[in-house]
Backbone as JSON, one array per atom type, in Angstrom:
{
  "sequence": "MVATIAIGVSAWSNMPEHVSVSRDEQPERIVHGRESVNFSNVSQLIGTSAVIVKGTVLSAAPGRTLGSVDDGGTDQARDVTVRVNLILKGGGYNISTGADIVVEEWGWDQAGQAYQMENLSWSQAGDVGYFYLQPADQMITKWRYVNTQGRVLIKDGLVRSSADPVSPLFSAIDGRTNSDFCGEMKYWVDPSRGGTVVPQPVPATGEQQQQVPDDGVVEPEPDGSTNDGSEPTPYPSAP",
  "N": [[-1.66, 20.57, -7.12], [-1.0, 19.44, -3.78], [-2.2, 16.73, -1.89], [-3.02, 16.05, 1.49], [-2.77, 13.29, 2.98], [-2.88, 10.65, 5.35], [-0.78, 7.98, 6.04], [-1.61, 4.78, 7.0], [-4.18, 5.17, 8.18], [-6.8, 4.21, 10.01], [-9.38, 5.01, 10.48], [-11.79, 4.58, 8.92], [-14.81, 5.08, 6.88], [-17.88, 3.51, 6.46], [-19.86, 4.47, 4.97], [-22.53, 4.55, 2.64], [-22.07, 5.73, -0.71], [-23.46, 8.72, -1.92], [-23.63, 9.93, -4.33], [-23.4, 9.2, -7.48], [-20.36, 8.55, -9.18], [-18.23, 8.89, -11.77], [-15.2, 6.83, -12.07], [-11.64, 7.24, -12.43], [-9.74, 4.9, -14.33], [-7.11, 4.28, -14.2], [-4.34, 5.55, -12.25], [-3.91, 9.11, -12.03], [-2.16, 10.81, -11.02], [0.33, 11.36, -8.56], [0.39, 11.32, -5.16], [1.58, 12.98, -2.35], [2.11, 12.05, 1.04], [2.13, 11.73, 4.73], [4.43, 9.65, 6.55], [4.09, 7.12, 9.03], [6.37, 5.77, 10.0], [9.8, 5.43, 8.83], [11.58, 3.07, 7.0], [14.69, 1.76, 6.91], [16.11, -0.62, 6.38], [15.89, -4.11, 5.52], [15.15, -5.76, 7.8], [13.96, -3.99, 9.75], [11.55, -3.47, 8.27], [10.55, -5.96, 8.22], [10.3, -6.66, 10.94], [8.37, -4.66, 11.98], [5.98, -5.29, 10.55], [2.79, -6.81, 10.99], [1.89, -9.05, 9.57], [3.13, -10.9, 6.96], [2.86, -11.88, 3.59], [3.48, -14.13, 0.84], [1.85, -13.5, -2.05], [-0.58, -13.7, -4.91], [-2.08, -11.27, -6.98], [-5.49, -11.09, -7.43], [-7.7, -9.5, -8.28], [-9.16, -6.25, -8.58], [-11.06, -3.56, -6.91], [-13.36, -0.78, -6.34], [-13.47, 0.33, -2.96], [-14.14, 1.12, 0.46], [-15.09, 4.25, 1.83], [-13.45, 7.19, 3.07], [-13.72, 9.85, 5.27], [-15.61, 12.93, 5.19], [-18.19, 15.32, 4.13], [-18.14, 17.59, 5.84], [-15.44, 17.29, 6.66], [-13.93, 18.2, 4.76], [-14.19, 16.68, 2.42], [-14.2, 13.44, 0.73], [-12.28, 10.39, 0.37], [-11.63, 7.56, -1.55], [-11.08, 4.18, -1.13], [-9.3, 1.43, -2.75], [-10.02, -1.85, -3.09], [-8.06, -4.67, -3.16], [-7.72, -7.88, -4.0], [-5.91, -10.52, -2.73], [-4.51, -13.66, -3.35], [-3.15, -15.92, -1.01], [-0.13, -17.3, -1.2], [1.98, -18.07, 0.36], [2.72, -17.82, 3.93], [4.98, -15.89, 5.6], [5.14, -14.58, 7.96], [3.0, -14.17, 10.84], [1.39, -16.01, 11.49], [-0.47, -16.3, 13.52], [-2.91, -14.98, 13.05], [-6.14, -14.99, 11.48], [-5.36, -16.2, 8.84], [-4.68, -18.27, 6.01], [-2.69, -20.46, 3.92], [-3.65, -20.29, 0.49], [-5.87, -19.1, 1.0], [-8.01, -15.98, 0.29], [-7.16, -12.61, 0.75], [-8.04, -9.2, 1.47], [-6.52, -6.22, 0.51], [-6.14, -2.94, 1.21], [-5.77, -0.24, -0.9], [-4.74, 3.26, -1.86], [-6.23, 4.87, -4.58], [-9.21, 7.0, -4.8], [-10.34, 10.4, -5.23], [-13.01, 12.55, -4.12], [-14.03, 13.33, -6.51], [-13.79, 11.19, -8.22], [-11.2, 11.12, -9.29], [-8.19, 9.43, -9.88], [-5.49, 8.43, -7.79], [-2.17, 7.67, -6.81], [-0.31, 6.72, -3.82], [2.67, 8.03, -2.96], [5.35, 6.17, -4.02], [4.02, 3.71, -4.26], [2.5, 2.08, -6.51], [-0.51, 1.1, -8.23], [-1.68, -2.01, -7.58], [-1.99, -4.78, -9.78], [-4.04, -7.17, -11.28], [-2.88, -10.5, -11.6], [-0.12, -9.49, -10.57], [2.58, -10.65, -8.74], [3.95, -11.11, -5.39], [5.45, -9.79, -2.31], [3.66, -8.91, 0.56], [3.55, -6.63, 3.15], [1.99, -6.23, 6.06], [-0.53, -4.56, 8.04], [-3.4, -4.92, 10.28], [-6.41, -3.54, 8.97], [-8.79, -2.87, 10.18], [-10.79, -3.29, 13.24], [-11.96, -5.68, 13.37], [-10.55, -7.23, 11.57], [-11.05, -7.59, 8.83], [-10.01, -6.68, 6.64], [-6.76, -5.61, 5.22], [-3.92, -3.43, 5.44], [-1.15, -1.72, 4.13], [1.87, -1.66, 5.78], [3.45, 0.65, 5.48], [4.05, 3.0, 2.81], [6.14, 1.61, 1.62], [5.63, -0.85, 1.82], [5.47, -3.17, -0.15], [6.62, -5.51, -2.22], [7.29, -6.53, -5.41], [7.49, -9.32, -7.66], [9.36, -9.66, -10.52], [10.19, -11.11, -13.32], [12.13, -13.04, -12.05], [13.34, -10.95, -10.31], [13.19, -8.98, -7.45], [11.12, -5.98, -6.84], [11.07, -3.03, -5.26], [8.33, -1.07, -3.53], [9.54, 1.25, -2.28], [10.81, 4.57, -2.13], [12.71, 5.35, -4.63], [15.38, 6.79, -3.91], [15.89, 5.98, -1.41], [17.3, 4.32, 1.42], [16.06, 1.54, 1.99], [15.12, 0.87, -0.46], [17.39, 0.58, -1.87], [18.44, -1.41, -0.62], [16.8, -3.71, -1.36], [15.82, -3.79, -4.08], [16.12, -5.19, -7.09], [17.5, -7.56, -6.49], [17.8, -11.1, -6.54], [14.81, -13.04, -6.48], [15.14, -15.38, -4.91], [17.27, -14.98, -3.28], [16.38, -12.7, -1.75], [14.07, -13.52, -0.54], [15.32, -15.64, 0.92], [16.6, -14.05, 2.91], [14.65, -12.9, 4.23], [13.32, -15.15, 5.43], [15.58, -15.87, 7.06], [15.39, -13.65, 9.0], [12.85, -14.28, 10.17], [12.87, -16.64, 11.32], [12.08, -18.92, 13.76], [13.9, -20.35, 15.4], [15.95, -18.66, 15.88], [15.62, -17.76, 18.32], [14.02, -15.53, 19.0], [15.17, -13.07, 18.35], [15.51, -9.63, 18.82], [14.24, -7.55, 16.53], [15.63, -4.77, 15.1], [13.99, -1.64, 15.27], [12.22, 0.68, 13.33], [12.88, 4.35, 13.34], [10.63, 7.11, 14.39], [9.13, 8.76, 11.56], [10.46, 12.03, 10.57], [10.44, 15.51, 10.5], [9.04, 17.28, 7.77], [7.38, 14.91, 7.18], [5.88, 14.51, 9.61], [4.29, 16.37, 9.68], [1.52, 18.34, 8.46], [1.21, 18.11, 4.78], [2.01, 20.86, 2.95], [-0.11, 22.61, 0.68], [1.52, 23.76, -1.97], [1.05, 24.55, -4.51], [2.27, 23.36, -6.48], [2.21, 21.21, -9.22], [1.14, 17.89, -9.18], [3.04, 14.97, -9.76], [2.94, 12.81, -12.46], [1.99, 9.25, -12.58], [3.75, 6.44, -14.16], [2.29, 5.38, -17.06], [0.07, 6.99, -16.94], [-2.74, 8.43, -18.52], [-3.6, 11.06, -18.8], [-5.05, 12.92, -20.61], [-6.96, 14.89, -20.79], [-9.41, 13.55, -20.76], [-10.24, 12.47, -18.49], [-12.52, 11.98, -15.62], [-12.48, 8.5, -16.22], [-14.85, 5.75, -16.86], [-15.24, 3.64, -14.11], [-15.89, 0.31, -12.65], [-18.59, 0.38, -10.3], [-18.69, 0.11, -6.94], [-19.6, -2.93, -5.26]],
  "CA": [[-2.07, 20.68, -5.7], [-0.58, 18.07, -3.04], [-3.21, 16.39, -0.88], [-2.65, 15.47, 2.72], [-3.13, 11.82, 3.34], [-1.91, 9.93, 6.56], [-0.62, 6.6, 5.95], [-1.99, 3.76, 7.86], [-5.21, 5.49, 8.77], [-7.8, 3.14, 10.27], [-10.66, 5.51, 10.7], [-12.52, 4.48, 7.57], [-16.28, 5.16, 6.91], [-18.51, 2.41, 5.54], [-21.3, 5.01, 4.56], [-22.77, 4.51, 1.15], [-21.98, 6.8, -1.64], [-24.79, 9.34, -2.16], [-23.8, 10.64, -5.45], [-22.63, 8.16, -8.52], [-19.3, 9.27, -9.81], [-17.13, 7.97, -12.62], [-13.77, 6.88, -11.44], [-10.43, 6.89, -13.36], [-9.37, 3.44, -14.32], [-5.78, 4.29, -13.79], [-4.04, 6.76, -11.43], [-3.48, 10.23, -13.09], [-1.14, 11.72, -10.27], [1.06, 10.82, -7.39], [0.11, 12.13, -3.91], [2.59, 12.96, -1.13], [1.65, 12.21, 2.32], [3.03, 11.57, 5.73], [4.49, 8.24, 6.99], [4.25, 7.01, 10.54], [7.76, 5.4, 10.21], [10.58, 5.05, 7.54], [12.45, 1.87, 7.14], [16.16, 1.78, 6.32], [16.72, -1.92, 6.1], [14.89, -5.16, 5.53], [14.82, -6.38, 9.22], [12.92, -3.14, 10.26], [10.4, -3.65, 7.57], [9.81, -7.22, 8.79], [9.89, -6.42, 12.45], [7.19, -3.81, 12.13], [4.82, -5.73, 9.92], [2.24, -7.74, 11.68], [1.68, -10.33, 8.82], [4.01, -10.88, 5.67], [2.66, -12.96, 2.92], [3.73, -13.86, -0.75], [0.64, -13.63, -2.79], [-0.9, -13.26, -6.34], [-3.19, -10.32, -7.06], [-6.48, -11.84, -8.29], [-8.52, -8.42, -8.83], [-9.31, -5.05, -7.6], [-12.38, -2.99, -7.06], [-13.64, 0.2, -5.44], [-13.8, -0.19, -1.64], [-14.9, 1.97, 1.29], [-14.63, 5.81, 1.77], [-12.86, 7.92, 4.16], [-13.71, 11.43, 5.49], [-16.99, 13.46, 5.18], [-18.33, 16.67, 3.48], [-17.69, 18.35, 6.83], [-14.01, 17.21, 6.93], [-13.47, 18.64, 3.46], [-14.4, 15.77, 1.31], [-13.91, 11.94, 0.94], [-11.49, 9.66, -0.56], [-12.25, 6.15, -1.67], [-9.99, 3.14, -1.12], [-9.31, 0.49, -3.64], [-9.94, -3.15, -2.61], [-7.25, -5.4, -3.75], [-7.93, -9.27, -3.52], [-4.75, -11.14, -3.0], [-4.49, -15.15, -2.95], [-2.06, -16.23, -0.12], [0.6, -18.28, -1.69], [2.98, -18.48, 1.42], [2.77, -17.08, 5.08], [6.19, -15.73, 6.24], [5.03, -14.06, 9.21], [1.67, -13.7, 11.27], [0.38, -17.22, 11.43], [-1.52, -16.29, 14.58], [-3.89, -14.33, 12.52], [-6.82, -15.96, 10.79], [-5.0, -16.44, 7.3], [-4.14, -19.61, 5.74], [-2.32, -20.49, 2.57], [-4.7, -20.75, -0.49], [-7.07, -18.19, 1.17], [-7.95, -14.71, -0.27], [-7.32, -11.53, 1.75], [-8.34, -7.89, 0.83], [-5.58, -5.22, 0.86], [-6.63, -1.62, 0.59], [-4.83, 0.88, -1.56], [-5.51, 4.49, -2.25], [-7.52, 5.3, -4.33], [-9.82, 7.93, -5.57], [-10.84, 11.41, -4.41], [-14.38, 12.58, -4.14], [-14.56, 13.62, -7.81], [-13.47, 10.05, -9.0], [-9.96, 11.23, -9.95], [-7.54, 8.37, -9.27], [-4.16, 8.78, -7.48], [-1.36, 6.58, -6.13], [0.39, 7.2, -2.73], [4.17, 7.96, -3.04], [5.88, 5.3, -5.11], [3.37, 2.62, -4.25], [1.65, 2.02, -7.8], [-1.67, 0.23, -8.06], [-1.47, -3.41, -7.76], [-2.75, -5.22, -10.81], [-4.34, -8.62, -11.38], [-1.59, -11.09, -12.02], [0.98, -9.22, -9.81], [3.04, -11.65, -7.58], [5.0, -10.58, -4.82], [5.47, -9.82, -0.95], [2.89, -7.93, 1.1], [3.8, -6.54, 4.5], [0.67, -5.73, 6.28], [-1.2, -4.51, 9.45], [-4.94, -5.01, 10.17], [-7.17, -2.33, 8.69], [-9.97, -2.73, 11.0], [-10.8, -3.93, 14.42], [-12.48, -7.16, 12.87], [-9.43, -7.74, 10.59], [-11.66, -8.11, 7.57], [-9.14, -5.98, 5.38], [-5.58, -5.42, 5.55], [-3.23, -2.12, 4.96], [0.4, -1.97, 4.11], [2.54, -1.01, 7.14], [3.44, 2.02, 5.03], [4.16, 2.78, 1.38], [7.37, 0.84, 1.36], [5.3, -2.3, 2.3], [5.12, -4.08, -1.11], [7.77, -5.97, -3.15], [6.8, -7.43, -6.61], [8.49, -10.23, -8.24], [9.26, -9.39, -12.04], [11.24, -11.94, -14.09], [12.83, -13.39, -11.05], [13.98, -10.14, -9.5], [12.3, -8.26, -6.78], [10.98, -4.62, -7.18], [10.34, -2.47, -4.0], [7.55, 0.1, -3.69], [10.02, 2.35, -1.57], [11.47, 5.77, -2.71], [14.27, 4.98, -5.21], [16.42, 7.23, -3.38], [15.87, 5.5, 0.13], [18.26, 3.12, 1.83], [15.45, 0.41, 1.93], [14.97, 0.7, -1.98], [18.76, 0.11, -2.42], [18.55, -2.83, 0.17], [15.89, -4.61, -1.79], [15.44, -3.5, -5.4], [17.03, -5.87, -8.13], [17.95, -8.87, -5.96], [17.02, -12.12, -7.17], [13.88, -13.37, -5.53], [15.64, -16.43, -3.95], [18.16, -14.24, -2.27], [15.78, -11.81, -0.96], [13.23, -14.51, 0.25], [16.21, -16.28, 1.95], [16.82, -13.19, 3.96], [13.38, -12.79, 5.02], [13.14, -16.44, 6.2], [16.47, -15.77, 8.23], [14.82, -12.86, 10.0], [11.61, -14.66, 10.98], [13.17, -18.03, 11.63], [11.81, -18.88, 15.43], [15.11, -21.0, 15.98], [16.9, -17.73, 16.23], [15.42, -17.34, 19.63], [13.21, -14.34, 19.16], [15.99, -11.95, 18.38], [14.65, -8.48, 18.62], [14.53, -6.76, 15.18], [15.75, -3.25, 15.21], [12.81, -0.96, 15.08], [12.59, 2.01, 12.75], [12.54, 5.54, 14.06], [9.51, 7.6, 13.73], [9.47, 9.81, 10.57], [10.59, 13.36, 11.18], [10.56, 16.79, 9.73], [7.77, 17.47, 7.05], [6.58, 13.89, 7.24], [5.19, 14.53, 10.74], [3.37, 17.64, 9.73], [0.7, 18.19, 7.2], [1.83, 18.4, 3.66], [1.3, 22.0, 2.42], [-0.55, 22.93, -0.56], [2.55, 24.6, -2.4], [0.89, 24.98, -5.8], [3.04, 22.46, -7.42], [1.47, 20.25, -9.93], [1.72, 16.54, -8.81], [3.91, 14.29, -10.82], [2.17, 11.71, -13.1], [2.65, 7.96, -12.5], [3.96, 5.8, -15.37], [0.97, 4.73, -17.63], [-1.07, 7.93, -16.87], [-3.1, 9.03, -19.74], [-3.77, 12.62, -18.44], [-5.22, 13.41, -21.89], [-8.21, 15.62, -20.58], [-10.83, 13.0, -20.87], [-10.65, 11.84, -17.19], [-12.29, 10.7, -15.25], [-13.01, 7.47, -17.15], [-15.61, 4.93, -16.02], [-14.71, 2.36, -13.38], [-17.03, -0.21, -12.26], [-19.13, 0.82, -9.18], [-18.37, -0.81, -5.83], [-20.94, -3.58, -5.02]],
  "C": [[-1.49, 19.25, -4.93], [-1.64, 17.97, -1.93], [-2.62, 15.83, 0.4], [-3.32, 14.27, 3.02], [-2.42, 11.22, 4.33], [-1.89, 8.5, 6.19], [-0.9, 5.72, 6.94], [-3.32, 4.21, 8.67], [-6.26, 4.28, 8.94], [-9.36, 3.49, 10.4], [-11.58, 5.63, 9.45], [-14.03, 4.63, 8.0], [-16.87, 4.05, 6.0], [-19.88, 3.08, 5.01], [-21.33, 4.89, 3.14], [-22.49, 5.73, 0.55], [-23.39, 7.31, -1.92], [-24.86, 9.96, -3.7], [-22.87, 9.62, -6.36], [-21.64, 9.09, -9.22], [-18.73, 8.27, -10.82], [-15.79, 7.94, -12.25], [-12.72, 6.45, -12.62], [-10.16, 5.3, -13.32], [-7.87, 3.25, -13.86], [-5.31, 5.64, -13.03], [-3.51, 7.86, -12.25], [-2.31, 10.86, -12.26], [-0.71, 10.84, -9.17], [0.75, 11.87, -6.23], [1.08, 11.91, -3.0], [1.82, 12.83, 0.21], [2.53, 11.97, 3.39], [3.17, 9.94, 6.24], [4.63, 8.14, 8.47], [5.84, 6.68, 10.86], [8.37, 5.26, 8.77], [11.38, 3.99, 7.8], [13.75, 1.93, 6.3], [16.69, 0.44, 5.9], [15.47, -2.91, 6.11], [14.37, -5.67, 6.88], [13.97, -5.33, 9.85], [11.64, -3.4, 9.51], [9.72, -5.0, 8.08], [9.52, -7.15, 10.31], [8.7, -5.71, 12.71], [5.95, -4.44, 11.54], [4.04, -6.89, 10.83], [2.05, -9.18, 10.89], [2.59, -9.97, 7.45], [3.52, -12.09, 4.82], [3.09, -12.71, 1.59], [2.26, -14.16, -1.23], [0.51, -13.23, -4.25], [-2.22, -12.37, -6.16], [-4.34, -10.98, -7.94], [-7.3, -10.48, -9.04], [-8.44, -7.12, -7.92], [-10.62, -4.38, -7.92], [-12.63, -1.62, -6.09], [-14.01, -0.1, -4.03], [-14.5, 0.92, -0.88], [-14.28, 3.4, 1.35], [-14.23, 6.08, 3.11], [-13.23, 9.33, 4.26], [-15.47, 11.74, 5.31], [-17.04, 14.58, 4.53], [-17.62, 17.78, 4.51], [-16.15, 18.38, 7.12], [-13.18, 17.69, 5.69], [-13.6, 17.78, 2.27], [-13.94, 14.27, 1.63], [-12.96, 11.5, 0.24], [-11.89, 8.02, -0.46], [-11.03, 5.17, -1.77], [-10.27, 2.15, -2.39], [-9.05, -1.01, -3.01], [-9.14, -4.28, -3.5], [-7.23, -6.98, -3.29], [-6.64, -9.95, -3.93], [-5.04, -12.72, -2.49], [-3.04, -15.32, -2.28], [-1.36, -17.41, -0.68], [1.55, -18.97, -0.49], [2.89, -17.34, 2.64], [4.24, -17.12, 5.56], [6.02, -15.14, 7.55], [3.53, -13.73, 9.61], [0.69, -14.88, 11.13], [-0.63, -17.25, 12.59], [-2.96, -15.77, 14.13], [-4.74, -15.37, 11.7], [-6.7, -15.97, 9.2], [-4.35, -17.81, 7.26], [-3.77, -19.62, 4.18], [-3.4, -21.05, 1.72], [-5.92, -19.78, -0.17], [-6.9, -16.76, 0.49], [-8.02, -13.62, 0.72], [-7.59, -10.29, 0.84], [-7.24, -7.04, 1.48], [-6.07, -3.96, 0.36], [-5.51, -0.94, 0.14], [-5.5, 2.01, -1.74], [-5.56, 4.4, -3.83], [-8.0, 6.44, -5.3], [-10.27, 9.18, -4.78], [-12.44, 11.55, -4.63], [-14.97, 12.78, -5.64], [-14.42, 12.31, -8.83], [-12.13, 10.11, -9.6], [-8.91, 10.15, -9.14], [-6.08, 8.91, -8.83], [-3.44, 7.5, -6.86], [-0.55, 7.27, -5.03], [1.82, 7.01, -3.06], [4.57, 7.11, -4.16], [4.98, 3.93, -5.24], [2.29, 2.55, -5.36], [0.51, 1.22, -7.52], [-1.26, -1.11, -8.39], [-2.49, -3.87, -8.96], [-2.98, -6.73, -10.84], [-3.19, -9.31, -12.22], [-0.24, -10.74, -11.24], [1.2, -10.36, -8.78], [4.07, -10.85, -6.79], [4.65, -10.48, -3.06], [4.69, -8.58, -0.31], [3.13, -7.76, 2.54], [2.76, -5.58, 5.12], [0.42, -5.5, 7.73], [-2.79, -4.43, 9.2], [-5.36, -3.68, 9.91], [-8.43, -2.07, 9.38], [-9.83, -3.61, 12.13], [-11.2, -5.59, 14.22], [-11.59, -7.8, 11.97], [-10.2, -8.43, 9.42], [-10.89, -7.57, 6.33], [-7.84, -5.79, 6.08], [-5.09, -4.11, 5.01], [-1.86, -2.43, 5.11], [0.73, -1.13, 5.37], [2.86, 0.42, 6.75], [3.63, 1.94, 3.48], [5.08, 2.12, 0.77], [7.01, -0.69, 1.73], [4.89, -3.3, 1.07], [6.36, -4.29, -1.92], [7.18, -6.96, -4.04], [7.85, -8.2, -7.09], [8.3, -10.09, -9.77], [10.33, -10.08, -12.45], [12.29, -12.35, -13.05], [13.54, -12.31, -10.1], [12.95, -9.49, -8.8], [12.29, -6.55, -6.89], [10.28, -3.98, -5.97], [9.62, -1.18, -4.49], [8.15, 1.46, -2.73], [10.44, 3.55, -2.63], [12.62, 5.33, -3.37], [15.42, 5.62, -4.66], [16.61, 6.94, -1.74], [16.9, 4.4, 0.27], [17.38, 1.77, 1.6], [15.31, -0.1, 0.44], [16.38, -0.07, -2.25], [19.08, -1.31, -1.71], [17.76, -3.88, -0.41], [15.83, -4.7, -3.55], [16.46, -4.3, -6.28], [17.62, -7.03, -7.76], [17.14, -9.78, -6.69], [15.85, -12.42, -5.89], [14.23, -14.6, -4.54], [16.5, -15.83, -2.86], [17.41, -13.35, -1.17], [14.83, -12.54, -0.2], [14.05, -15.23, 1.42], [16.44, -15.44, 3.19], [15.71, -12.9, 4.72], [13.22, -13.96, 5.91], [14.39, -16.42, 7.45], [15.79, -15.01, 9.23], [13.6, -13.38, 10.63], [11.72, -16.05, 11.48], [13.06, -18.15, 13.41], [13.21, -19.46, 16.11], [16.18, -20.02, 16.27], [16.6, -17.17, 17.54], [14.69, -16.07, 20.07], [14.2, -13.07, 19.18], [15.31, -10.66, 18.09], [15.11, -7.86, 17.41], [14.66, -5.31, 15.5], [14.57, -2.53, 14.69], [13.25, 0.43, 14.24], [12.28, 3.36, 13.58], [11.56, 6.3, 13.36], [9.94, 8.55, 12.55], [9.5, 11.29, 11.25], [10.53, 14.33, 10.18], [9.13, 16.88, 9.04], [6.91, 16.37, 7.28], [5.73, 13.77, 8.58], [4.31, 15.54, 10.73], [2.49, 17.52, 8.47], [1.51, 18.85, 5.96], [1.32, 19.58, 3.05], [0.98, 21.9, 1.0], [0.54, 24.15, -1.13], [2.37, 25.01, -3.77], [1.53, 24.23, -6.81], [2.15, 21.35, -7.99], [1.97, 18.75, -9.53], [2.38, 15.78, -9.94], [2.89, 13.2, -11.24], [2.81, 10.19, -12.9], [2.89, 7.39, -13.91], [2.63, 5.12, -15.82], [-0.07, 5.66, -17.53], [-1.32, 8.31, -18.38], [-3.18, 10.62, -19.89], [-4.07, 13.18, -19.83], [-6.56, 14.48, -21.73], [-9.54, 14.98, -20.7], [-11.17, 12.15, -19.54], [-11.72, 12.54, -16.56], [-12.95, 9.74, -16.3], [-13.74, 6.51, -16.28], [-14.84, 3.92, -15.29], [-15.77, 1.71, -12.7], [-17.37, 0.18, -10.62], [-18.88, -0.2, -8.05], [-19.93, -1.52, -5.61], [-21.84, -3.17, -3.81]]
}
């Protein structure tokens, strides 16, 4: 079954959980959803992001829930705590180097079964990379990715994109050296360039603007999935 999840939703619910569930420790499937925009180059990704930071993932834990029984069920976010090492864009927000921010990722369904959205795998403690963000709530207590293309990890000196491997953005980023990629970002955000207008992405079209139908196809499994019939496995409860 393919679930319908909108990327960038901000209408989260802070209601407490009434039923204790066991949550998978790792995502067991990849869920497809709709994107508000698709990026084809680095400048579009940068220009659309309110904040861009280089950071280190410290921890992750279950976060708040979205939806209700009346809406057909709830999904739960994953709160990823990131230590900010460098601010590349968004200095006007209340973020400082050395501070910790919370980035929300999907997540679990109401049965505690874990999933990842598109190619955005779960962030893990120790990950280092670039996070392209928008405020997740009006109080700006948490952040969300600008879309599922909005994370670039650094592995062995190379950058690894969360974009679809067949997308133009993936080709423009993945496998470059960190120094080369960071240099391009600094070029785009350099204020001495006189506020050059960064090309904006066009809205996503076709199926991505519609509800994703339940076509009966079994969802693909992310790398590292156990899918051994023993799920869900216990995950620490949210505080």
